[in-house]
N, C-alpha and C positions, 0 to 999 in steps of 0.2 A: 277466519278465514270468509274471503267476501267469493259469494257464489261468482261472480265473475272469471276471477283464478281457476278455476275448474281445470282448463285442460295445461295450465302449468302446474298443477297438484298434481294431476294424473300422470303428466309424463313422469316427477317423480317418484310418485308412489301409486305405479301401474296397477294396484289392486284396488286401488279406490274405482276402476271402472266397474267391477263385477260386486263391489259394495252398494256404487249407487245404483246399480239395476238390479238391485236386490236378491240377488244371486248367493249361495252358500256358498262360505269360501272357508278355509284353514288355512290361517297365519301360525310361525311356528316363528319364535319370538326371538329375533338378531339382539336383542339387548340385556338377555338373559345372562348375568353374571352366577359363577361358580361360588358360593357360600366364602370360601377364605378369601376372595376376590373382593367383595364389598367391604368398602372400610368404615360405614358407618349409616346409621337406617335413628329414624325420630322417635324409634322404640326398639328395645331390645329383650331379650330372654327373660330377664329381672323384671321385668314390667309385667310379662304374662303370668309370672307365678305370681305376684303381687294379686295381678287379678284372679288367678284361682282361690287364695288366700280371703278376697274379699265375698268371693260366691260361699265358702265353706262358713265362713261369720253370717252369712245371710242365710243359713238354712235351716236355722231353728225357727225363726220368722218364715219365711216361705212352707215350713212343712206346716206350720201352723195355721197360715193363713190361707193357702190350698188345700183343701183336704186331697187333691189328686196327687200331690207331692210327699204326703204322711207315709208311704212306703218307701220312697226312695229316700225318707230324713232327709227331705228337702232340696234335695239336687236334682237340676234341670238337664236331665241326659235320654239322647237318645239309641237305639239299636244299632248292631251293624250286623246286615242280613243277607246273606250268599243267595244268588237268587239264578241257580245252574238252570229253573227250568226256563228262567225268561232267554237266559242265553241259549238253549236249545233253540227255543218257537223263535227267537230273531235268526240264528245262523240259518234256517231252515226258509227263511222268507226272503233274504238277500244274498249276494254276492259274495261279499267279504266275512269273514269269519272273526266273531271275536274268540280270541285266543288265553288264554290263564283265565284267572278267579277274577269272577265279579260279585262285586257286594252294593249292597243298597245302603248308603247312611239314611237312616230312616226320622229324618228331621219334621218330615212330615208328620210327626208324632209326637212333637217336642210339648208336656203338656205347659198349661198355662196358657199358651199363646198360638200353638200351632203349628209353627214354623220355624226356620234358622232364626227369624229376626228374635225370637224369645231370649238368645243366647246377647246378641248387644244391646236390644231396646231394653230388655230386663236390669240389664249388668250398667248401663248408663243412671237408669232412673235410681236405682240403688245405692249408686257411687256416688251421687247427688243429695240424696234423702240422707245417707252416713253425714255427708261432708256439712249439711245443716245441722245435723242432730248435735253431732262433735263440738260446732263453732257458739252454738246458743247452750252448750253445756247439759241438753237432754240426755246426752250419752257421754261414756268412759270408757277408754280401752279396757277391754278384761268384760265388759258390759254383756248378760245374754240378748241376743239382739231380739230373741220373744217380743222385748218390749214395745219396736215396730208396731204389733199389733194391737195397740191400745187409742183407748178415746183422747188419751194424752197427745200421741205422737199425731194421729190424725186431722185433729184440732189444730194442733203446732201446723201441720204443714198447708190444710186450708190456706192461709195466711197467702202461699206461693202458688203460681200458676206454672203450667208445663205447654211447651206445643210442640211440633211435630207436624213435615209434609211426608206425606205418605200417598202411593199405589194400591195399599192395604193391608200389607204385611208387619213393616214397621209399627204401621198406624197401629194396630191390632195390639202388639207385646207392649207400647207405651202409655195406650188407652187403658190398657187392662191394669198393669201395675199401677201406674199413677192412681188411678182412680181410688185402686184397694188403701194402698197408704195413706190418698184422703188431698191428694194435690187437686186443684183446678186443672182438669187437662181439656186441652182442644187439639183435634187433628185437622187439617188440613188437606183433602183428600183431591187427585185428579180425577180426571171424565171416566178416567179408563178402572178405577177403584172398582170393585162389585160389591152391591147392592146390599148383600147378605152381609159383608165386612162390614159396611156400613151401620146398620142392625146392630149385629152384634156390640159394637162399639161403644150405641148408644144404649144398648140394653146393658153395659157394665159401669153406667156413668159417666163416658166420656161426650166431650159436646163435638157435634163433625160437622165443621165446614165443607161446602162442594164446588168443584169450580169447573168451569167449562173446559179449560186447559191440560196441559200435561203435569207432568211434576213440577219441571219448572215454575209455571205457574203457583204451583200450591204451596212450595217449599220459599218459593220467593215473598208471596203474603202471610206464609208462616210468619217467618223470622220477621217481618216489619211489625205484624200486629202480636208477636211477644216480647218484643226489644220493648214496644210502646210501656209495660206495663214494668215498673219498678224493680217487683218482685216475680218476672218471668224466667223461665228458662227456656231456651231453643234447642233440643234434639237435633244437629244439622247433621244429615243422612250424607252432605258433598263435603263435609270436613271434620269428624269426629273424629278423635283419637278414643274416645270410650267405647262407643261402638265398638270399633274396631279390635280394641283388647278384649272385649268382650266375647268377639268371635273365634279370639285368637285360641280361647282355654281349652276350643273343641281339641288341638291336636293333643292335649294332651290325656285327656279322654280316649283319644283312637288309638293312641299309644298302647296304654294299659286294654283296649280290646284287641288289639292285635296279637299283641300278649297271649291273652285268655285266649284265642283260636289259635295260638302258635304260629302265626304267620308272619313268615321272615320279611324283612325291610333292611336289605343291604346292596352292594354294588348287582352282586348278579341277580337279587328279587329285588327292582323295584317297584317304586310304588306308585301309580297314577292316580290325580285326586281331579274329577269335571264337576265345575260348580256351576252353574248356573248364576246371572251375573246382570245386575240391575245396572245402578250407580257406582258399585262395586267396591263397598265397603264388606259387607259378609263374608264373599268368596275371597276378599285382599286379605282381611280378617284370619279367615281358616287357611290360607296360603302359608300367610307371615307366621302363624301359630306350626304349620307343620314343618317349615323349614328350619325354623328353630328345634326341631325334636329330632327331624331324622334327617338334615342336610341336603345333601346333592342326591341322595336317593330316593326323593320322592320329588315329583313331576307334576306340576300344578296346569290344568286347563282350565278358562272360562268360556261358557259359553252363552253366547246374544241372539235374540231374533234378529232375522235379517232387516227387520224394520227400525230396530233400535240396537245400533251397533256403536253406542258409544262409547264403551272404554278401548273396545279396538282402534276407533279413529283417533282417540287422547294420545295412545302409547304409538300407533303407526305413523301419524303425522308428527308427532312431539310437541303438538297443542298441544295434551291433557287436559284440565278442564276447561280450557280454551277455545275449545272447538265443541260444536254441538251437532248432529245428524241432520236436522234444520238447516244447516249452513249447507249441505250436500243435499238437500231437497231431497230428503230421507223423512217419512212421515212420523216414525215413532207411533204406527198404529199396531198394536199386536195383541192379541188375545193372553199373552205372556203378561198380565196385567203387572206382577211384581217385577218385571225383564223391562217397563216400558218407562226408558228414563234417556233422556235425550242430552246429558250431559253426564260426565263421569266426575268421581268423587275427588275433588282437589287433594284432600290428604291420602286417601289409598290408592290412586295411581301410578304416581310418581313411585312407590314401593312397589308396586305389582311389577312395573315396569323391569325392574330388578331381579325378578323372583320368579315369574310363572314362565310356562315354555310355553305356552299358545295363547290362543282364539282361535274357537270355529264358532260359526255363525248357523242356524237352523230356523226354516220357516214352521210357520203355525201348523199345518198340516201335519207336517212329519211330530211335532208335540202330542197332536190327538193318537195318532196312528201307535207311537209308545206307548201313549197311556192305556188304549186298549190293549195291545199286548201284554203289558205288566199286569194288568187284571185280569187277564183271562189266560197266562200262565203262573202267576204266584197269587191272586189274590188280594193284588194291593193297589189301593186306587188314593193316586194322589194331583195334585192340582199341572192342570200341561204344563204350567214355568217348570215345574218340580223335577217332569220325566228328561231335560234337555240333555242333562249330563247322560243318559245310557245311549245316545246314540257315540259317543266319546270314542272308546276302544276302538272302532271301525274306522272313524275319521282319521285319527291319528294313523292307524295301521296304514293307511292310504297315503302317509306320506313317506318321507326319507326318514323321518325323528328316529324310529326304532334304531333301524338299521345302521344309519349313522354313530348312533350311540352304542351299538355292538351289543344290543336287548337281545335275548332269546326269547319272543313270545309270547311263550309257554310257561315263563317264571314271572309274568308283570303280574301283580296285584292289582284291580283296576274297582277302583270306589265311585258310585256316581250318587254325588250329592244331592237326596233328596230333599227341595225347602218346605213344600207343604202342604199341605193338603186333609190333615183330620176334621178342621171344621167346615170343609164343606157341605154345603149343605146335600142333602143325600139325591133330591130331584134335577141338582145342577150337575152332582157327580155320574148321573146316568144319560143325563145330556150329553156329556161329556166324553162318555165311553162309548155310545151308539155312534158319536161323529167320527169316533176313530176307528169305528167298524166299518162305517160305511165309506172311509178312505180307504183302508186296507181292502175293503172287496173290490172300488174303484179300481186299485191298482194292482186286481187281478192276487192279492196276497203277497203283495212283492214292496218290501219296505226298503226305498233308495237311498 
């Protein structure tokens, strides 16, 4: 899209005017299909089940290689926690009320990598490692995968390099698991990546390369450098089905958690899920998985910063990955570092166009207010970007979506997907919290 064509595009898509002005918007997706209306997708439920089987094969290795996974027998999973105290405080401080049940999916506590990226990033590296080991005769079907935690395997993997472009959390997941297996790993990080994430990666044995530009520059340079190595493998966040499949398995785990808490999901008791969104791979993979498990009874919404609405622009205009926020003069500058992405995923976005119910955008200050309210009410502290889904119930209630679908708001189960936070240094988190507290005080305690 040429910047000179803006008037034409705004006349065709009036919402663009508010998006360009960096105003928060809520967009209900007119392209969404019922599951029975979708003829084909690049992946299916069997692919997701195969991905879960790979996680199970690697569980003995993960339990051995990472002490924090010993108690879970090698499974990387997070809790599902009702946050009624946050809901109460939130409802006291603003006009529109959250009705129904409100839960937090605690991917901020995911072991090993400390974010939702542990699901996709670790999965893709394990898939590649298994493939190499089988092809080279180091492994045969039925072997105990504890053998991956051995000098023989580490020496073998040292012949190979892995590269990834990242704003932070994906780099952490790829860097940590790749270095643990023995790969030579390089993480190409954009300017918005936090310094503590770079330092943590270096401490785990990853090579960190820094760029002055945004995620687009980091991933482009990462591809070029990795492909120059005959034994290089690039984890492509803009176009990876393996990252996507790793995320999708979360749906199978969530189904079990909902069953354990006796939470119904059916036509009268819909499930609304709100996921922070960067390039669109992790929320897209989760949405794909949820749709395979719950069908039309689950309603998935993405959340993007007002300064980085890449997936919204891609789906709204139909341009998908061929449009960047920079094409509209939007700067892609946000404190939500994991969401600071200018161009959406080529693989995930066309699938999300058919599956998700909508997207809303949120201002940075709102993220810090939510961070403060969650910490104050629940003693839960997550990254600013991870708070984005907490606004979802209120924002969707302000549209006609619930009324048009004839839902009773009191029967909806809302899940805000927390995407990262456990590894944030305490002084950094304290700074986030104080900023949120000041913003709430400045607005006389009212969250808009």
